[in-house]
N, C-alpha and C positions, 0 to 999 in steps of 0.2 A: 588590442582585441584578444590576442593570445593569452596575455596575463589575466585579463578579466575572465575569460573562459576557464582558464586553469584554476583560478580562485573559486569560481562558481562550482566547478566539479568537486574540488576539495571540500568546500562547504557542504555541498549536497551529500557527499560520502560521509562526512562527519555527522551530519544530521541523521542519516539513516543508521549509522552505527550507534549513535546515542539513543535513537528510537528503540532499537532492539535491546540494548543493554539495560535500559531503564524500564523494560516491560510496559511500554506505552501501548495504547489501544492499537492493535495490529492492523486494523482495516481503515486507517486514516489516509487522507490525501496528503500530498506534499506539494507545496508551492514555493516559488522563488522568494516571494516577499509576502508580507501579511495579507494584502488585498489582491494579490495576483492569482491568476487561475492555477489550478493544480497541474502537476506534471501529467502529461498524457498517460492514460491507463491506470493512474492511481486515483480511483474514485473513493469517496468516503462512504462507509457502511457503518451506520450508528448502532450502538448496542440495542436501542429500541427497535430498530428494523429487524435485527436478528432475534430478539426476544419475541417480537410479534410473529415472526415466521415459526419459531419453536412452539409458541402457543397454538397457532393454527395447525401445526403438524400433530400436536398432542390431541387437539379437538377432533381431528380426522382419524385418529387412531393409528397413524402411520408416520413414525418418526424417521424412518430410513431415508426418504428423500431429503429431509432437513439435514440429517447427519452427513449425507454425501455432499450436499451443497456447502455445508460449513467446512468440511475437510478440503473440498476443492478450493474454497476461498482462502483457507490457511495456506495451502500449497502455492496458490497463485501469488499471494503477497510475499511469501518467502522468496519465491523466484524473482519477483520484481525488485525486492530490496537487494538481492544478490546481484542482479543485473546492474543496479545503480552503483553498487560498490565495486563492480568489475566492468566498467563501461567499455562497450565496443565502440568502434568508430560510427556505426550505424546509430546507436543510441545517442552519442554525442551530437551527431548531426540533427537528430530528431528533436533534441532539447534545444 
């Protein structure tokens, strides 16, 4: 079991590192396998969802809430990827 967990963590860290280095869509979910559920707290935000929110903000004449939401999302995902690459015991147990 220890070896499986160790391999899983290394694979996950490798996936996140590749995700960042290849400039992949930053707001994607990450799962263990193709049809498995996403890792907790990594939900998928599609470009269409963000585009729709931006369009609605433009229509309302107030882009500031959208900009703040996008910046918050960027920071959250950077932090989540960093946590995966530097796993604490709590995160290991959660996964």
